[in-house]
VOGU-3710 file (C-alpha; in Angstrom, 3 decimals, decimal comma):
1> xxxxxxxxxx> -131,782/101,969/109,577  -133,824/104,310/111,789  -130,727/105,729/113,340  -129,209/106,404/109,963  -132,377/108,266/108,928  -132,161/110,331/112,106  -128,693/111,441/111,453  -129,599/112,290/107,946  -132,760/114,370/108,780  -131,711/115,691/112,234
11> xxxxxxxxxx> -131,142/119,525/111,896  -128,834/120,574/114,723  -130,792/123,633/115,424  -133,919/121,603/116,243  -132,370/120,642/119,641  -132,214/124,241/120,643  -135,806/125,599/120,240  -135,044/129,073/121,534  -132,029/129,441/119,014  -134,466/127,980/116,359
21> xxxxxxxxxx> -137,231/130,577/117,120  -134,681/133,431/117,262  -133,114/132,441/113,880  -136,597/132,212/112,225  -137,729/135,495/113,553  -134,507/137,115/112,291  -134,949/135,339/108,955  -138,437/136,521/108,730  -137,768/140,162/109,514  -135,011/140,193/107,154
31> xxxxxxxxxx> -137,321/138,931/104,448  -139,842/141,550/105,315  -137,120/144,321/105,135  -135,761/143,190/101,871  -139,148/143,104/100,251  -140,602/146,369/101,940  -141,640/147,640/98,606  -143,756/144,601/97,777  -146,427/143,836/100,328  -149,207/142,363/98,184
41> xxxxxxxxxx> -148,805/138,851/99,651  -148,015/139,810/103,286  -150,725/139,379/105,674  -151,638/139,661/109,382  -154,231/137,078/110,737  -155,671/135,863/113,973  -158,518/134,136/115,641  -160,126/134,257/119,128  -162,144/131,554/120,770  -164,200/131,898/123,916
51> xxxxxxxxxx> -165,372/128,559/125,308  -167,263/127,281/128,276  -166,675/123,437/129,169  -168,321/121,473/131,973  -167,404/117,993/132,976  -169,344/115,785/135,424  -167,961/112,235/136,474  -169,374/109,560/138,702  -166,339/109,639/140,920  -164,874/111,641/143,846
61> xxxxxxxxxx> -163,596/114,491/141,739  -165,484/117,826/141,936  -167,346/118,586/138,720  -165,340/120,854/136,375  -166,439/124,243/135,055  -164,033/126,116/132,654  -164,396/129,398/130,756  -161,313/130,051/128,617  -160,350/132,601/126,050  -157,760/131,747/123,482
71> xxxxxxxxxx> -156,116/134,382/121,249  -153,898/133,556/118,232  -152,131/136,277/116,167  -149,695/135,814/113,304  -147,936/137,288/110,407  -147,054/135,664/107,054  -144,519/137,560/104,855  -144,907/137,803/101,119  -142,923/135,237/99,006  -139,616/136,312/97,709
81> xxxxxxxxxx> -137,832/133,863/95,282  -139,767/130,988/96,682  -139,184/131,851/100,397  -141,666/133,075/102,915  -141,941/132,898/106,799  -144,591/132,839/109,438  -144,521/133,875/113,041  -147,529/133,301/115,268  -148,187/133,696/119,046  -150,774/132,043/121,048
91> xxxxxxxxxx> -152,247/132,705/124,663  -154,974/131,186/126,666  -156,493/132,772/129,862  -158,693/131,143/132,372  -161,842/133,234/133,247  -163,428/130,413/135,361  -160,760/127,925/136,698  -162,727/125,223/138,364  -160,895/122,380/136,602  -157,754/120,349/136,722
101> xxxxxxxxxx> -154,949/119,674/134,094  -152,684/117,053/135,679  -149,990/117,077/132,958  -149,431/120,734/133,461  -149,625/120,535/137,200  -152,766/122,688/137,465  -155,045/121,879/140,463  -154,313/118,061/140,124  -156,722/115,878/141,855  -159,252/118,657/142,757
111> xxxxxxxxxx> -161,622/118,632/139,747  -162,354/116,747/136,589  -159,957/117,486/133,782  -160,383/120,267/131,134  -157,205/120,228/129,055  -157,015/124,077/128,582  -154,380/125,461/131,028  -153,279/129,062/130,905  -150,363/129,510/128,547  -148,628/131,781/126,183
121> xxxxxxxxxx> -146,168/130,655/123,578  -144,813/130,925/120,143  -147,315/128,690/118,381  -145,630/128,779/114,822  -142,230/130,117/113,710  -141,003/128,735/110,370  -139,398/129,573/107,129  -140,812/127,878/103,997  -139,479/127,392/100,545  -141,687/126,358/97,704
131> xxxxxxxxxx> -141,127/125,785/93,971  -142,253/123,342/91,261  -144,186/121,079/93,517  -141,548/120,992/96,140  -142,251/122,551/99,529  -140,036/122,511/102,824  -140,887/124,213/106,142  -138,208/124,342/108,913  -139,207/125,427/112,290  -142,156/125,327/114,617
141> xxxxxxxxxx> -145,436/124,502/112,608  -148,822/122,925/112,554  -148,445/119,440/110,676  -151,226/117,110/109,889  -151,735/114,052/107,774  -154,588/111,975/106,547  -157,454/113,094/108,716  -155,273/113,416/111,851  -155,532/109,837/112,961  -151,774/109,521/113,299
151> xxxxxxxxxx> -150,414/113,164/112,946  -152,668/116,050/113,938  -152,909/119,540/115,577  -155,520/118,743/118,251  -157,135/121,999/117,330  -160,228/121,367/119,489  -157,985/122,216/122,573  -157,234/125,932/123,127  -153,327/125,315/123,151  -153,141/123,262/119,821
161> xxxxxxxxxx> -150,336/120,722/119,118  -147,570/122,039/116,899  -144,058/120,558/116,173  -140,472/121,818/115,801  -138,851/120,163/112,886  -138,713/119,943/109,124  -141,453/118,958/107,027  -140,757/118,237/103,249  -143,432/117,638/100,579  -143,005/116,884/96,978
171> xxxxxxxxxx> -145,883/116,636/94,513  -144,556/115,685/91,173  -147,981/115,270/89,576  -151,723/115,842/90,595  -151,869/112,274/91,609  -148,675/111,667/93,625  -147,670/113,216/96,919  -144,470/112,481/98,957  -143,803/113,486/102,432  -140,637/112,964/104,496
181> xxxxxxxxxx> -140,489/114,785/107,732  -138,532/115,013/111,044  -139,805/116,181/114,474  -137,487/117,154/117,140  -140,072/118,441/119,745  -143,776/117,797/120,304  -145,453/121,085/121,492  -148,390/119,365/123,092  -151,671/120,688/124,360  -150,780/121,153/128,044
191> xxxxxxxxxx> -148,527/124,257/127,792  -144,640/124,117/127,929  -144,708/121,824/131,033  -145,634/118,733/129,045  -143,745/119,335/125,757  -141,462/116,412/124,678  -138,202/116,349/122,943  -138,380/113,646/120,213  -136,705/111,855/117,269  -139,743/111,245/115,106
201> xxxxxxxxxx> -139,480/110,316/111,432  -142,673/110,688/109,330  -142,786/109,038/105,853  -146,039/109,186/104,037  -146,866/108,550/100,264  -150,347/108,984/98,625  -151,491/108,323/95,077  -154,948/109,087/93,692  -156,365/106,285/91,698  -159,775/105,847/89,968
211> xxxxxxxxxx> -160,989/104,102/93,166  -159,816/106,852/95,612  -156,639/107,952/97,535  -154,244/105,141/98,265  -151,731/105,937/101,037  -148,804/104,152/102,505  -146,917/105,347/105,537  -144,156/104,569/108,061  -144,278/106,609/111,274  -141,096/105,920/113,429
221> xxxxxxxxxx> -141,605/107,647/116,836  -139,293/107,966/119,813  -139,214/110,392/122,755  -135,676/111,679/123,315  -135,295/110,811/126,935  -132,662/108,118/126,956  -135,218/105,357/127,603  -136,271/102,561/125,287  -139,691/104,029/123,946  -139,616/103,334/120,141
231> xxxxxxxxxx> -143,089/103,212/118,451  -142,815/102,110/114,749  -146,029/101,947/112,749  -146,426/100,904/109,138  -149,717/101,041/107,246  -151,805/101,432/104,134  -155,198/102,915/103,555  -157,740/103,482/100,659  -160,316/106,301/100,925  -162,800/107,315/98,007
241> xxxxxxxxxx> -166,263/107,986/96,981  -168,558/107,010/94,056  -171,725/108,551/92,626  -174,784/106,398/92,081  -177,710/108,463/90,859  -178,594/110,921/93,533  -176,460/109,175/96,177  -172,837/109,538/96,940  -171,243/106,389/98,478  -168,283/106,801/100,796
251> xxxxxxxxxx> -165,718/104,034/101,665  -162,511/103,867/103,639  -160,255/100,935/104,609  -157,013/101,055/106,636  -154,679/98,467/107,997  -151,505/99,074/110,060  -149,074/97,163/112,222  -147,149/98,616/115,178  -143,965/97,436/117,091  -143,233/99,023/120,513
261> xxxxxxxxxx> -139,723/98,750/121,906  -139,119/95,570/119,940  -141,394/93,833/122,521  -144,945/94,301/121,684  -146,730/93,855/118,300  -150,122/95,236/117,568  -152,438/95,864/114,826  -154,889/98,571/113,659  -157,874/98,065/111,336  -160,429/100,808/110,208
271> xxxxxxxxxx> -163,355/100,185/107,963  -166,112/102,801/107,262  -168,871/103,018/104,624  -171,309/105,759/104,253  -173,676/107,651/101,891  -174,777/111,270/101,184  -178,366/111,731/99,968  -180,543/114,820/100,229  -177,987/116,650/102,335  -177,841/113,945/104,836
281> xxxxxxxxxx> -174,608/112,021/105,538  -174,682/108,762/107,313  -171,553/106,648/108,190  -171,138/103,281/109,827  -167,577/102,388/111,034  -165,395/99,885/112,745  -162,108/100,802/114,318  -159,742/98,395/116,070  -156,736/99,356/118,060  -155,417/95,958/118,829
291> xxxxxxxxxx> -153,752/94,430/121,879  -150,757/92,191/122,284  -152,180/89,643/124,762  -153,591/92,337/126,977  -150,155/93,826/127,758  -150,009/96,748/125,298  -152,442/98,552/123,166  -151,997/100,172/119,711  -151,044/103,950/120,296  -151,350/107,090/118,211
301> xxxxxxxxxx> -149,644/109,676/120,404  -149,316/112,477/117,723  -153,092/112,186/116,686  -155,934/114,580/117,150  -157,339/112,192/119,594  -160,417/114,005/120,477  -161,789/113,473/117,074  -161,685/109,658/117,509  -163,492/107,104/119,891  -165,875/109,625/121,437
311> xxxxxxxxxx> -165,799/113,333/122,587  -165,757/112,321/126,311  -162,110/111,568/125,701  -162,129/108,219/127,637  -159,563/106,504/125,242  -156,881/109,151/124,791  -154,554/106,393/125,823  -155,499/103,032/124,346  -156,153/100,360/127,149  -153,553/97,535/127,372
321> xxxxxxxxxx> -156,556/95,262/126,399  -157,015/97,211/123,186  -160,125/98,933/121,870  -162,900/98,182/119,410  -165,115/100,996/118,411  -168,369/100,426/116,342  -170,122/103,719/115,538  -172,888/105,175/113,594  -172,905/108,805/112,639  -175,538/111,092/110,870
331> xxxxxxxxxx> -174,956/114,729/109,930  -176,918/117,366/108,141  -177,959/121,137/107,948  -180,531/122,857/109,954  -181,541/126,426/110,429  -178,476/127,889/108,660  -176,097/125,613/110,646  -174,745/122,112/110,639  -175,687/119,198/113,137  -173,959/115,984/113,839
341> xxxxxxxxxx> -175,046/112,978/115,982  -172,857/109,887/116,651  -173,318/106,680/118,769  -170,409/104,537/119,763  -170,227/100,959/121,305  -166,792/100,133/122,856  -165,246/96,793/123,645  -161,736/95,585/124,483  -159,859/93,550/121,953  -158,730/91,219/124,737
351> xxxxxxxxxx> -161,132/90,396/127,616  -159,991/90,575/131,297  -161,482/87,665/133,302  -164,231/87,408/130,600  -165,017/90,950/130,678  -164,795/93,029/127,548  -167,445/95,865/127,754  -165,768/99,254/127,621  -168,982/101,165/127,600  -170,976/103,337/125,042
361> xxxxxxxxxx> -171,309/106,995/124,198  -173,609/109,350/122,455  -172,267/112,680/120,840  -174,306/115,585/119,575  -172,982/118,852/118,047  -174,681/121,974/116,349  -172,722/124,904/114,872  -173,529/127,887/112,731  -172,233/131,160/111,465  -173,513/134,215/113,591
371> xxxxxxxxxx> -171,858/136,749/111,404  -169,446/136,768/108,515  -166,460/136,150/110,796  -168,075/134,712/113,994  -169,079/130,963/114,463  -170,836/129,640/117,413  -171,730/126,085/118,527  -172,620/123,602/121,438  -171,963/120,032/121,814  -172,595/117,225/124,284
381> xxxxxxxxxx> -170,778/113,885/125,157  -172,450/111,388/127,343  -170,415/108,272/128,142  -171,739/105,276/130,067  -169,196/102,913/131,461  -169,022/99,230/130,925  -167,368/96,559/133,113  -165,850/97,917/136,343  -162,682/96,053/135,859  -161,548/98,710/133,191
391> xxxxxxxxxx> -161,881/101,591/135,859  -164,103/103,811/133,749  -166,876/105,844/135,189  -169,902/107,558/133,699  -168,887/110,980/132,202  -170,937/113,843/130,818  -169,348/116,828/129,060  -170,836/119,874/127,673  -169,232/122,755/125,484  -170,615/126,181/124,361
401> xxxxxx> -168,337/128,350/122,207  -167,933/131,212/119,854  -164,915/132,079/117,671  -163,882/135,038/115,557  -161,415/134,716/112,641  -159,723/137,440/110,551
//
């Protein structure tokens, strides 16, 4: 069934990214030329982000210090008969380069990792058609779903994640949304060196009920390298809120099952409850990325992983023993900005020789507008390792940044 879906959805051009980008650029310029007398919807846009990041780990690697500047510039055409196009370039430069990026082959083994290598690329280049609740985007694009847990853009890194493929959305009513998409290349966060050809099918349907948003999905992922590496995930979630007097109650529940290479079966469970009162938001959550007898953990390779399981990025790859994350977060406003503090307690789903402590972590962040178009912020992650059998070490990370958007 999966092979049949691939053949139905696979656009031949997606296996030739350079041809795809050229075709999209020509199409975009043709659209601009044919509509030169109507510029009201056309728009240049961009953003710049300057960021300092430090990493200190209790191991033999030298502490990392990184100062990077990311520039992103794009152009969106006006809409003509439902068609529009976007082209966007992105570049990152290293101003202080005392850090390593092993997936990109940058100073491997010398420093702790900061995943912001120098890069320059076409970040987005797509043609879009939209009419009567139906939208299709073909080309390189940002693509996210449901809070980024399974499909995200990893926007925290300077070289964000985009995808080459076709994304189809249909919204026949205000309540129902259907998505069927095909990804032929994963443009990951480590510059071109670590991009992956793929045959990923993304199916997602959501319906808004009186209790909240009900979502069902099937994510059928496979890297196109001739090896058995299928990762098929099926799940359902419900997320909503209710008002009780001056308090807003928040709730989410999600359950998924995953099969890897027809060999391993793992489960995912997410439960979160929270409340908003007097401008303060508090949430208590439990997330399980299960293990199949300690041999394979539940994976979400397309996710915005930095957003989950602690900002120290200790669990970007789920341990074979699985991961349980119990956390408490509190957020609010202060001095014209926003603050957030989170505490995590990590455990393994399957113990190793009786050991299951994967450590704990504290995260703190503050951000605020400096001017109409400039936002600045700082954040800290402090991870304390658990049982030594899991190979983790104490890790501290600090960030300071400013961004300009127009």
